[in-house]
C-alpha positions, 0 to 999 in steps of 0.5 A, spaced: 504 496 541 505 489 538 504 488 531 506 480 530 501 479 523 505 486 519 512 482 520 512 479 514 506 479 510 505 473 504 499 475 499 499 472 493 499 478 487 503 482 491 509 485 487 515 484 492 520 486 486 519 488 479 516 483 474 517 481 467 511 476 466 504 478 466 501 482 472 497 479 476 490 481 478 492 484 486 488 481 491 481 485 494 482 486 501 476 487 506 481 492 510 487 494 510 491 497 517 491 504 517 487 505 511 479 508 510 474 504 507 467 504 507 461 499 505 463 498 496 470 500 497 475 495 494 482 495 498 488 492 493 496 490 496 500 493 491 505 492 494 510 490 500 517 491 502 521 492 508 523 500 507 529 502 512 529 510 514 533 513 518 531 513 525 527 507 524 531 502 521 526 496 521 520 499 517 515 495 513 512 499 507 506 496 504 502 500 499 495 499 497 490 501 491 483 503 494 478 504 489 473 510 493 465 510 490 463 514 496 463 521 493 464 518 487 469 514 483 476 514 485 483 510 486 487 513 491 494 509 493 497 509 499 503 507 503 502 504 509 509 504 514 509 500 521 515 498 525 516 494 531 520 501 535 513 505 534 507 504 536 504 508 530 502 507 523 504 513 518 499 512 512 501 516 506 496 518 500 501 518 495 496 519 489 489 520 487 486 517 480 479 519 478 475 512 476 477 506 477 485 506 475 488 499 477 493 497 472 495 505 472 496 504 480 500 497 479 503 501 473 505 507 478 507 503 484 512 498 479 515 504 476 517 506 484 515 512 483 511 512 490 517 511 494 518 519 494 519 522 501 516 517 505 518 519 513 516 515 520 
């Protein structure tokens, strides 16, 4: 499987390193590869970073906040791993917040808490 659009992705508002300036709003996407969303849900790309893992040196991790509205309002934080060496994406559900909490999701990701125990 060839993933040409995955390397690199540059989206305004995407965090690539710790910031000192006030955060810009995360861009709203219609969909995200590896993340399931339904009509009425909003998908926000919070962070993209290269993340070499033990057996995957060219891994790219994208972290999204998805506000799901299908069965109540919940904000889910997902990290999606992609690599040119693998024919699949791996999606990790990192956290679930009750309600629409984009600011809390962004703060949690900026603190680096979304990176623990990721595997391809």
